[in-house]
C-alpha positions, 0 to 999 in steps of 0.5 A, spaced: 604 844 100 611 842 103 614 847 108 621 850 108 624 851 116 631 855 117 637 850 118 638 854 124 631 851 127 631 844 123 638 841 124 638 842 131 632 839 132 635 834 127 641 833 132 636 832 138 632 826 135 639 823 132 641 823 140 635 819 141 636 814 137 630 816 132 631 816 125 630 823 121 628 824 114 628 831 110 629 834 103 635 837 103 636 843 098 641 846 094 645 843 088 652 841 092 650 834 092 648 833 085 648 828 082 647 823 087 641 828 092 637 832 088 636 838 092 628 840 094 627 833 090 630 827 094 629 825 101 635 823 106 634 819 112 639 820 117 642 816 123 646 817 129 654 816 126 656 811 132 662 809 128 668 813 126 666 816 119 669 813 113 671 817 105 665 816 101 660 817 107 655 822 106 654 826 113 650 832 115 655 837 119 655 844 123 661 848 120 663 855 121 663 860 116 667 865 114 664 870 117 664 865 124 656 864 123 653 857 124 652 854 118 650 846 116 652 842 110 650 835 108 657 833 104 660 826 102 667 825 106 673 827 102 678 824 107 679 822 115 685 824 119 686 824 127 684 831 128 679 833 122 675 830 117 675 833 110 668 834 107 666 836 099 660 836 095 659 831 090 657 837 085 661 842 087 668 843 083 672 846 088 672 848 095 672 843 101 670 844 108 675 842 114 670 840 121 672 837 127 669 830 129 664 833 134 660 837 128 658 830 125 651 831 127 649 825 123 650 820 117 646 819 111 643 811 111 638 812 105 636 817 099 629 815 097 626 819 090 620 822 091 617 816 087 618 812 094 625 808 091 631 808 094 636 810 091 643 807 092 648 809 097 655 810 093 660 811 096 662 815 089 669 813 089 670 813 081 666 820 082 671 823 087 676 820 082 674 824 077 675 831 080 678 834 075 674 833 069 667 833 074 665 840 071 664 836 064 660 831 068 656 834 071 654 839 065 652 833 061 648 831 067 644 838 067 643 838 060 640 831 058 637 827 064 635 833 068 631 835 062 629 828 059 627 826 067 624 832 070 
């Protein structure tokens, strides 16, 4: 039976292991990276980020919520500036996070489905380009693919 560990415990431990040079596998929750990462089902494998992030990378990062509490997201890079990184989940129609480069914990290097098949890590340029109609394609995905395949 899978165990759920609170992010406040899990993510700092992931960061520690990544700093030691190890790869870390975990199963994220939520739907913000749908359709490329299905929360609660797909596993992601992370490594320490040893280069400048690029548009399309999927990063695990710490952020600050409006209340000032630390939160964690696994989202795709939309834009990189000298001062910060702008992230957005693939399943999000709007809403972005702006983080500092030092808030990056790790980069996704592999995505695996429950049966062990490796899913391609797409830069998802096309998905980012169709942002104005993303709501429609997410609805099609939820009402067809998810019902037929899972």
